C-alpha positions as CSV (number, residue, x, y, z in Angstrom):
1,M,-16.1,2.6,15.7
2,T,-15.9,5.9,13.8
3,A,-12.6,7.8,14.0
4,R,-13.1,11.4,14.8
5,R,-9.5,12.4,14.5
6,T,-7.0,10.4,12.5
7,L,-3.2,10.7,12.5
8,L,-1.5,10.0,9.2
9,V,2.1,9.0,9.9
10,G,3.6,9.6,6.4
11,S,1.6,11.7,3.9
12,G,2.3,10.2,0.5
13,K,-0.3,9.6,-2.2
14,V,-2.3,6.9,-0.5
15,A,-2.3,8.7,2.9
16,T,-3.2,12.0,1.3
17,R,-6.1,10.5,-0.7
18,L,-7.3,8.7,2.4
19,G,-7.1,11.9,4.5
20,E,-9.0,13.8,1.9
21,S,-11.8,11.2,2.1
22,L,-11.9,11.4,5.9
23,V,-12.1,15.2,5.8
24,D,-14.9,15.0,3.3
25,G,-16.7,12.8,5.8
26,G,-16.4,15.5,8.5
27,Q,-13.4,14.1,10.4
28,E,-10.2,15.8,11.5
29,V,-6.9,14.7,10.0
30,V,-3.5,15.3,11.5
31,A,-0.5,14.6,9.2
32,I,3.1,14.0,10.0
33,R,5.6,14.7,7.2
34,R,9.3,15.8,7.0
35,S,8.2,19.0,5.2
36,A,5.0,21.0,5.3
37,G,5.0,21.4,1.5
38,G,3.3,18.0,0.8
39,I,0.6,18.3,3.5
40,R,-2.9,19.3,2.3
41,P,-4.3,22.6,3.7
42,A,-7.3,20.7,5.1
43,F,-5.0,18.6,7.4
44,T,-3.4,19.8,10.6
45,P,0.3,19.6,9.8
46,I,3.1,18.3,12.1
47,V,6.6,18.7,10.5
48,A,8.9,16.1,11.9
49,D,11.6,13.7,10.8
50,L,10.9,10.4,12.5
51,A,14.5,9.3,12.0
52,A,15.2,11.6,15.0
53,P,13.5,11.9,18.4
54,L,10.3,14.0,18.3
55,D,10.5,17.3,20.2
56,T,6.7,17.8,20.4
57,T,3.8,16.0,22.0
58,L,1.3,14.7,19.5
59,P,-2.4,15.3,20.0
60,A,-4.7,12.5,21.1
61,V,-6.2,10.7,18.2
62,D,-8.9,8.1,17.7
63,A,-7.1,6.3,14.8
64,M,-3.7,6.2,13.1
65,V,-2.6,5.1,9.7
66,V,1.1,4.5,9.1
67,T,2.4,4.7,5.5
68,L,6.1,5.3,6.0
69,P,8.5,4.0,3.4
70,P,11.5,2.0,4.8
71,G,14.3,4.2,6.1
72,D,18.1,3.9,5.8
73,G,18.7,1.6,8.8
74,P,17.4,-1.8,9.7
75,G,15.6,-0.6,12.8
76,F,14.0,2.4,11.3
77,Y,10.4,1.4,11.6
78,R,10.7,0.2,15.2
79,A,12.5,3.4,16.2
80,A,9.9,5.6,14.4
81,L,7.0,3.8,15.9
82,E,8.4,3.9,19.4
83,R,8.9,7.7,19.0
84,I,5.2,8.0,18.0
85,A,4.1,5.9,20.9
86,Q,6.1,8.0,23.4
87,A,4.7,11.3,21.9
88,L,1.1,10.2,21.9
89,P,-0.9,10.9,25.2
90,K,-2.8,7.6,24.7
91,Q,-2.8,4.7,22.3
92,P,-5.3,5.1,19.3
93,E,-8.3,2.9,19.3
94,R,-7.4,1.7,15.8
95,T,-4.1,1.6,14.0
96,V,-3.5,0.5,10.4
97,F,0.1,-0.2,9.3
98,V,0.5,-0.3,5.5
99,S,3.3,-2.7,4.7
100,S,3.9,-4.5,1.3
101,T,3.8,-7.9,-0.3
102,R,7.5,-7.5,-0.6
103,V,7.7,-9.5,2.6
104,F,7.0,-12.5,0.4
105,E,10.0,-11.9,-1.9
106,G,11.5,-15.3,-1.1
107,W,8.4,-17.2,-2.3
108,G,7.8,-18.2,-5.9
109,P,4.6,-18.7,-8.0
110,E,4.1,-22.3,-7.2
111,R,0.9,-21.7,-5.3
112,A,-1.3,-18.8,-4.1
113,L,-0.2,-17.3,-0.8
114,D,-2.8,-16.2,1.7
115,E,-2.6,-14.3,5.0
116,D,-1.6,-17.5,6.9
117,D,1.6,-17.9,5.0
118,E,4.8,-16.7,6.7
119,P,6.9,-13.9,5.2
120,R,10.1,-14.8,3.5
121,P,12.1,-11.6,3.1
122,T,15.4,-11.8,1.2
123,S,16.5,-8.2,1.2
124,M,17.1,-5.5,3.8
125,R,14.0,-3.7,2.7
126,G,11.9,-6.8,3.1
127,E,13.4,-7.4,6.6
128,Q,12.6,-3.8,7.5
129,L,9.0,-4.3,6.6
130,V,8.7,-7.5,8.6
131,D,10.2,-5.8,11.6
132,G,7.9,-2.8,11.1
133,E,4.8,-5.1,11.1
134,R,6.0,-6.7,14.3
135,A,6.6,-3.4,16.0
136,A,3.3,-2.0,14.9
137,R,1.5,-5.0,16.4
138,E,3.5,-4.9,19.6
139,L,3.1,-1.1,20.2
140,F,-0.3,-0.4,18.8
141,D,-2.1,-3.8,18.1
142,A,-2.1,-2.7,14.5
143,I,-4.0,-4.1,11.6
144,I,-1.5,-4.9,8.8
145,V,-2.3,-4.3,5.2
146,R,0.1,-5.6,2.5
147,P,-0.6,-3.9,-0.9
148,A,0.8,-5.2,-4.2
149,G,1.4,-3.3,-7.4
150,I,-0.5,-0.1,-6.6
151,Y,-1.6,1.7,-9.8
152,G,-4.0,4.4,-10.8
153,P,-3.9,8.1,-11.8
154,G,-0.3,9.3,-11.7
155,R,0.9,5.7,-11.4
156,E,1.3,4.9,-15.1
157,R,4.7,3.2,-15.3
158,L,3.3,0.1,-17.1
159,I,1.4,2.2,-19.6
160,R,4.6,4.2,-20.4
161,Q,6.5,0.9,-20.7
162,V,4.0,-0.4,-23.3
163,L,4.1,2.9,-25.3
164,A,7.9,2.8,-25.3
165,G,7.9,-0.8,-26.5
166,E,10.2,-1.9,-23.7
167,P,10.6,-5.7,-23.4
168,V,8.5,-7.4,-20.8
169,D,8.7,-10.8,-18.9
170,Y,5.4,-12.1,-20.2
171,D,5.3,-15.1,-17.8
172,R,6.0,-13.3,-14.6
173,R,3.1,-13.7,-12.1
174,T,1.8,-10.3,-10.8
175,N,-0.7,-8.9,-8.4
176,R,-2.0,-5.4,-8.1
177,I,-4.6,-3.1,-6.6
178,H,-6.0,0.3,-7.8
179,E,-5.1,3.1,-5.5
180,G,-8.7,4.1,-5.1
181,D,-9.7,0.6,-3.9
182,L,-6.7,0.5,-1.5
183,V,-7.8,3.8,0.0
184,R,-11.4,2.6,0.4
185,A,-10.1,-0.6,2.1
186,I,-8.1,1.3,4.6
187,A,-11.0,3.6,5.4
188,Q,-13.2,0.5,6.0
189,L,-10.7,-1.0,8.3
190,L,-10.8,2.2,10.4
191,D,-14.5,1.8,10.9
192,A,-15.0,-2.0,10.9
193,D,-16.4,-3.5,14.1
194,A,-14.3,-6.7,13.8
195,P,-11.6,-6.1,11.2
196,P,-9.1,-8.8,10.1
197,A,-5.7,-8.5,11.8
198,L,-3.9,-9.0,8.4
199,L,-5.0,-8.3,4.9
200,H,-3.5,-8.7,1.4
201,G,-4.2,-5.5,-0.6
202,V,-4.7,-7.2,-3.9
203,D,-7.6,-7.2,-6.4
204,R,-9.6,-10.2,-7.5
205,R,-7.4,-11.4,-10.3
206,P,-3.7,-12.2,-10.3
207,A,-2.4,-12.2,-13.8
208,A,0.7,-12.9,-15.9
209,L,2.4,-9.7,-16.9
210,G,2.1,-10.5,-20.5
211,E,-1.7,-10.7,-20.2
212,V,-1.8,-7.2,-18.7
213,V,0.5,-5.5,-21.2
214,E,-1.3,-7.1,-24.2
215,F,-4.6,-5.7,-22.8
216,I,-3.0,-2.2,-22.4
217,A,-1.5,-2.3,-25.9
218,D,-4.8,-3.3,-27.4
219,R,-6.7,-0.5,-25.6
220,L,-4.0,2.0,-26.6
221,G,-4.0,0.8,-30.2
222,V,-0.3,0.0,-30.3
223,A,1.8,-3.1,-30.8
224,A,2.4,-5.3,-27.7
225,P,5.9,-4.9,-26.3
226,P,8.4,-7.7,-27.1
227,R,9.2,-10.5,-24.8
228,A,12.2,-9.9,-22.6
229,E,15.0,-12.5,-22.4
230,V,14.8,-13.9,-18.9
231,M,17.6,-15.5,-17.0
232,P,16.9,-19.0,-15.6
233,D,17.3,-17.7,-12.0
234,A,15.1,-14.6,-12.5
235,D,12.3,-13.8,-10.1
236,R,9.1,-15.4,-11.5
237,G,6.8,-13.3,-9.3
238,K,4.1,-14.8,-7.1
239,V,0.4,-15.3,-6.7
240,L,-1.4,-13.7,-3.8
241,D,-4.9,-14.8,-2.5
242,G,-7.1,-11.7,-2.1
243,S,-10.2,-13.5,-1.0
244,R,-10.2,-11.9,2.5
245,L,-10.3,-8.4,1.0
246,A,-12.8,-9.4,-1.6
247,A,-15.2,-10.6,1.1
248,M,-14.9,-7.2,2.8
249,L,-14.7,-4.7,-0.1
250,D,-16.9,-4.0,-3.1
251,F,-14.2,-3.3,-5.6
252,T,-14.6,-0.4,-8.0
253,F,-11.8,-1.9,-10.1
254,P,-11.9,-5.7,-9.4
255,T,-9.3,-6.5,-12.0
256,F,-6.7,-4.8,-14.2
257,V,-9.2,-4.8,-17.0
258,E,-11.5,-2.3,-15.3
259,G,-8.6,-0.3,-13.7
260,Y,-6.4,0.1,-16.7
261,G,-9.4,0.4,-19.0
262,R,-10.5,3.5,-17.0
263,M,-7.1,5.0,-16.9
264,I,-6.7,4.6,-20.7
265,A,-10.1,6.0,-21.3
266,D,-9.3,9.0,-19.1
267,R,-6.1,9.6,-21.1
268,A,-8.2,9.8,-24.3
């Protein structure tokens, strides 16, 4: 299928970049956001706070992408999605719900986790995400994407940390995806004939955090940050299997080496 009109529920960086690519491809994009200020002029704006009932009927759309951050209450996602479902004249043919690998926060790094592993949330935010995934499936038969460690232009926290010489947990297991590859993955899911129902949004190479910061420091020409003192019960991270996405997407930035290498080169 090819979406002719796509509704963006939430209009942050990932959704905005996705919407711009859809508009460039000749599609119409409708964006819901609490304020009109963050909505691109090329999008049709709908100003609404999904924490409250909608007072407008939404236009019919072919596809929908939900990128809402968790709200204040435990039932925020379900309530927001129910309001969207009630305001739409018909269900979109394709819906993508962007969640987070935070749903696995109760797992450790003992083995790689794939899409068949059950979530283990340990925080209210993790529980919210799991409930949001469930509601998105029930209401819209949504595809679930769980990104980890999104980085890219404007997402330079780790580079700043290296430049500042802040201590780092070198042994913590990490996963990440470049924002550009995540956007391309979501766009492909909107068009795929038989997309997976659940997808880990991670690149081809999980890595210890120390390996990543040492690479960044070397490319920047600065000393690697010191090792942080880690408590015995500290979160050791986790390893996520990204083979399902790798089979679908030709990564522009398959590992942190290409991604951070490009970011550092662009800084220069």
